[in-house]
RONU-259625 format. One line per 10 residues: number of its first residue (from 1); their letters; for each residue z, y, x of C-alpha. Coordinates in steps of 0.1 Angstrom, whole numbers, padded with zeros to 4 digits. Layout:
NUM	a	Z/Y/X ~ ...
//
This chain:
1	xxxxxxxxxx	-0209/-0145/-0060 ~ -0174/-0150/-0073 ~ -0172/-0168/-0107 ~ -0158/-0144/-0132 ~ -0146/-0174/-0154 ~ -0127/-0188/-0125 ~ -0109/-0155/-0120 ~ -0101/-0153/-0157 ~ -0087/-0188/-0157 ~ -0067/-0181/-0125
11	xxxxxxxxxx	-0053/-0149/-0142 ~ -0041/-0170/-0172 ~ -0025/-0197/-0150 ~ -0009/-0172/-0126 ~ 0004/-0147/-0151 ~ 0008/-0169/-0181 ~ 0039/-0151/-0195 ~ 0025/-0116/-0190 ~ -0012/-0124/-0195 ~ -0015/-0104/-0227
21	xxxxxxxxxx	0000/-0073/-0211 ~ -0021/-0078/-0180 ~ -0053/-0080/-0200 ~ -0044/-0050/-0222 ~ -0034/-0028/-0193 ~ -0066/-0038/-0174 ~ -0087/-0026/-0204 ~ -0066/0006/-0208 ~ -0068/0016/-0171 ~ -0104/0006/-0168
31	xxxxxxxxxx	-0113/0031/-0195 ~ -0089/0058/-0181 ~ -0102/0056/-0146 ~ -0137/0044/-0154 ~ -0155/0060/-0125 ~ -0134/0044/-0098 ~ -0123/0013/-0116 ~ -0158/0002/-0125 ~ -0169/0004/-0089 ~ -0139/-0016/-0077
41	xxxxxxxxxx	-0144/-0042/-0104 ~ -0180/-0046/-0095 ~ -0173/-0051/-0058 ~ -0144/-0075/-0064 ~ -0162/-0096/-0089 ~ -0199/-0097/-0079 ~ -0200/-0091/-0041 ~ -0205/-0118/-0015 ~ -0180/-0118/0012 ~ -0168/-0141/0039
51	xxxxxxxxxx	-0136/-0160/0032 ~ -0104/-0144/0046 ~ -0088/-0172/0066 ~ -0053/-0157/0068 ~ -0049/-0145/0032 ~ -0049/-0159/-0003 ~ -0082/-0150/-0020 ~ -0071/-0152/-0056 ~ -0074/-0123/-0080 ~ -0069/-0086/-0076
61	xxxxxxxxxx	-0035/-0070/-0082 ~ -0030/-0066/-0121 ~ -0027/-0030/-0130 ~ 0002/-0039/-0153 ~ 0022/-0047/-0121 ~ 0007/-0017/-0103 ~ 0022/0005/-0130 ~ 0056/-0012/-0126 ~ 0054/-0004/-0088 ~ 0043/0032/-0094
71	xxxxxxxxxx	0072/0038/-0117 ~ 0096/0023/-0092 ~ 0081/0044/-0064 ~ 0085/0076/-0085 ~ 0121/0067/-0095 ~ 0131/0061/-0058 ~ 0111/0091/-0046 ~ 0094/0070/-0020 ~ 0073/0092/0003 ~ 0049/0067/0020
81	xxxxxxxxxx	0034/0033/0011 ~ 0015/0008/0031 ~ -0005/-0019/0013 ~ -0008/-0048/0037 ~ -0041/-0064/0027 ~ -0055/-0036/0005 ~ -0087/-0054/-0004 ~ -0112/-0033/-0024 ~ -0085/-0006/-0029 ~ -0076/-0009/-0066
91	xxxxxxxxxx	-0038/-0008/-0059 ~ -0041/0020/-0033 ~ -0063/0041/-0056 ~ -0040/0034/-0086 ~ -0009/0045/-0066 ~ -0026/0076/-0053 ~ -0033/0086/-0089 ~ 0002/0078/-0103 ~ 0026/0087/-0075 ~ 0032/0115/-0050
101	xxxxxxxxxx	0035/0092/-0021 ~ 0012/0091/0009 ~ -0009/0059/0005 ~ -0021/0038/0033 ~ -0039/0005/0034 ~ -0047/-0021/0060 ~ -0076/-0045/0054 ~ -0089/-0070/0080 ~ -0121/-0082/0063 ~ -0148/-0059/0077
111	xxxxxxxxxx	-0172/-0062/0047 ~ -0144/-0055/0022 ~ -0130/-0027/0043 ~ -0164/-0009/0045 ~ -0168/-0011/0007 ~ -0132/0000/0000 ~ -0138/0031/0022 ~ -0168/0041/0001 ~ -0149/0040/-0032 ~ -0114/0050/-0021
121	xxxxxxxxxx	-0096/0081/-0035 ~ -0098/0110/-0010 ~ -0060/0110/-0006 ~ -0059/0073/0005 ~ -0060/0065/0042 ~ -0075/0030/0049 ~ -0076/0013/0083 ~ -0093/-0019/0094 ~ -0063/-0038/0109 ~ -0050/-0073/0111
131	xxxxxxxxxx	-0016/-0072/0094 ~ -0004/-0099/0117 ~ -0006/-0074/0145 ~ 0011/-0044/0130 ~ 0028/-0020/0155 ~ 0050/0010/0157 ~ 0025/0030/0137 ~ 0044/0017/0106 ~ 0077/0033/0118 ~ 0077/0061/0092
141	xxxxxxxxxx	0064/0040/0063 ~ 0090/0038/0035 ~ 0075/0009/0015 ~ 0054/-0021/0023 ~ 0034/-0040/-0004 ~ 0019/-0074/-0003 ~ -0003/-0075/-0034 ~ -0017/-0109/-0023 ~ 0008/-0126/0001 ~ -0004/-0143/0032
151	xxxxxxxxxx	-0017/-0179/0029 ~ 0008/-0193/0054 ~ 0045/-0190/0053 ~ 0047/-0187/0091 ~ 0024/-0157/0090 ~ 0044/-0140/0063 ~ 0076/-0147/0083 ~ 0059/-0131/0114 ~ 0049/-0099/0095 ~ 0083/-0094/0078
161	xxxxxxxxxx	0101/-0100/0111 ~ 0079/-0075/0128 ~ 0087/-0049/0101 ~ 0124/-0054/0105 ~ 0121/-0051/0143 ~ 0102/-0019/0141 ~ 0121/-0003/0113 ~ 0155/-0013/0126 ~ 0181/0008/0108 ~ 0157/0030/0088
171	xxxxxxxxxx	0156/0022/0051 ~ 0125/0006/0037 ~ 0113/-0015/0007 ~ 0091/-0046/0007 ~ 0073/-0054/-0026 ~ 0056/-0086/-0034 ~ 0033/-0094/-0063 ~ 0031/-0131/-0072 ~ 0050/-0145/-0042 ~ 0061/-0181/-0047
181	xxxxxxxxxx	0096/-0194/-0044 ~ 0089/-0211/-0011 ~ 0079/-0178/0005 ~ 0108/-0160/-0012 ~ 0132/-0180/0009 ~ 0119/-0162/0039 ~ 0132/-0129/0025 ~ 0167/-0144/0019 ~ 0169/-0154/0055 ~ 0159/-0118/0066
191	xxxxxxxxxx	0192/-0105/0051 ~ 0172/-0083/0026 ~ 0186/-0075/-0008 ~ 0165/-0084/-0038 ~ 0159/-0056/-0064 ~ 0156/-0071/-0099 ~ 0131/-0050/-0118 ~ 0137/-0070/-0150 ~ 0136/-0106/-0162 ~ 0102/-0102/-0179
201	xxxxxxxxxx	0085/-0090/-0147 ~ 0093/-0117/-0122 ~ 0059/-0115/-0106 ~ 0070/-0082/-0090 ~ 0097/-0088/-0065 ~ 0112/-0059/-0045 ~ 0135/-0062/-0015 ~ 0152/-0036/0006 ~ 0173/-0036/0037 ~ 0210/-0029/0041
211	xxxxxxxxx	0218/0005/0057 ~ 0254/0011/0068 ~ 0270/0042/0082 ~ 0307/0042/0092 ~ 0311/0008/0075 ~ 0299/0023/0042 ~ 0268/0008/0023 ~ 0245/0037/0015 ~ 0213/0021/0003
//
């Protein structure tokens, strides 16, 4: 059983500047989407699961940041999203309610995956996959989300490199929630451009690739 007080403490330490907004939005959306959010909350807080050795098992994606992402997706008219490490599905479900994009999620932990399938929105497509082994299936995905970045920098580097190789000259976005500066350096080396959402929302970092046609920057 996960200690709820530990999660609360982690939330404050991780999102200290936005913690009031995070908590208020959690309450608001918990009430708004009570049927689905209550199930996800229960599974995330009280269920016993094996530790995922390749990911950071911290706290679920705050819905305050999920709303920022949803607004960005709608503004850019993004058609497809893949959550890499979708967990119990709170982000995938939220995006399915608040965007018109096709929502996909990869989750490697078998226990979490089975539970997320039971409580997912009908428009969400979930697959049990190791994100370190993504393949050309992602070719038509427009946006990739790491709501809980991989534990090891080398693993993150491997996944991002794989995305770049598969996507090549197709436009795409990579969105991180709560990625540390050490891991951010990887993105700078990948020749990806950082999208500044706003100075008060630093926990959401968005990157996109450079697309050129006839020596003209188009994206």
